[in-house]
C-alpha positions as CSV (number, residue, x, y, z in Angstrom):
1,X,0.0,0.0,0.0
2,X,2.9,2.3,0.6
3,X,4.7,1.8,-2.7
4,X,3.7,5.2,-4.0
5,X,5.0,7.0,-0.9
6,X,8.3,5.0,-1.1
7,X,8.8,5.8,-4.8
8,X,7.9,9.5,-4.3
9,X,10.3,9.7,-1.4
10,X,13.0,8.8,-3.9
11,X,12.2,11.8,-6.0
12,X,10.0,10.3,-8.6
13,X,6.5,11.3,-9.5
14,X,4.8,8.3,-11.2
15,X,1.2,8.2,-12.4
16,X,-1.1,5.7,-10.7
17,X,-0.9,3.4,-13.8
18,X,2.9,3.5,-13.6
19,X,2.7,2.6,-9.9
20,X,0.5,-0.4,-10.7
21,X,2.9,-1.5,-13.3
22,X,5.8,-1.2,-10.9
23,X,3.9,-3.1,-8.2
24,X,3.2,-6.0,-10.6
25,X,6.9,-6.4,-11.1
26,X,7.9,-6.4,-7.4
27,X,4.9,-7.7,-5.4
28,X,5.0,-11.2,-3.9
29,X,1.9,-13.2,-4.8
30,X,-0.4,-13.8,-3.0
31,X,0.8,-12.1,0.1
32,X,0.8,-8.5,-1.2
33,X,4.2,-7.9,0.3
34,X,7.3,-6.5,-1.4
35,X,10.7,-8.0,-0.5
36,X,13.6,-5.7,-0.5
37,X,15.8,-8.0,-2.6
38,X,13.1,-7.9,-5.4
39,X,12.4,-4.2,-5.1
40,X,16.0,-2.9,-5.1
41,X,17.0,-4.0,-8.6
42,X,13.7,-2.9,-10.2
43,X,13.8,0.5,-8.4
44,X,17.5,1.0,-9.2
45,X,16.7,0.5,-12.9
46,X,13.8,2.9,-12.6
47,X,16.1,5.6,-11.1
48,X,19.0,5.0,-13.4
49,X,16.7,5.1,-16.5
50,X,14.9,8.1,-15.1
51,X,11.7,6.3,-15.9
52,X,9.4,8.6,-14.1
53,X,9.1,12.4,-14.1
54,X,11.0,14.0,-11.2
55,X,9.1,15.8,-8.5
56,X,8.6,19.4,-9.6
57,X,11.2,21.8,-8.1
58,X,8.6,24.0,-6.5
59,X,7.2,21.0,-4.6
60,X,10.6,20.2,-3.2
61,X,11.3,23.8,-2.4
62,X,8.0,24.0,-0.5
63,X,8.8,20.8,1.4
64,X,12.2,22.3,2.5
65,X,10.5,25.6,3.4
66,X,8.1,23.7,5.7
67,X,11.1,22.1,7.5
68,X,12.9,25.4,7.9
69,X,11.4,26.4,11.2
70,X,13.7,29.5,11.6
71,X,13.0,30.7,8.1
72,X,16.7,31.1,7.5
73,X,16.8,29.4,4.1
74,X,18.5,26.3,5.2
75,X,18.3,23.3,7.5
76,X,21.2,21.6,9.3
77,X,22.4,18.1,8.5
78,X,21.2,17.0,11.9
79,X,17.7,18.3,11.2
80,X,17.6,16.6,7.8
81,X,18.7,13.3,9.3
82,X,16.1,13.7,12.1
83,X,13.3,14.4,9.6
84,X,14.3,11.5,7.3
85,X,14.6,8.9,10.1
86,X,12.1,10.0,12.8
87,X,9.4,12.2,11.3
């Protein structure tokens, strides 16, 4: 169920049809689970081939602006690590 969130977190912006196609390549039948060892090679190819449109720059900028609590135009490495691993 989270495949779209995972793929989007890698900077891709696939359509729903593209997500369903990707899911058909990596999903374990009949469990509905995706094993990392099956996902990694498929997603690596997707990223290297630039198969999906990238997330628009303004969307990324807005995301970083939301994380910039002090409105100073940057976030620290520590903040970024915290957001990526805890939030």
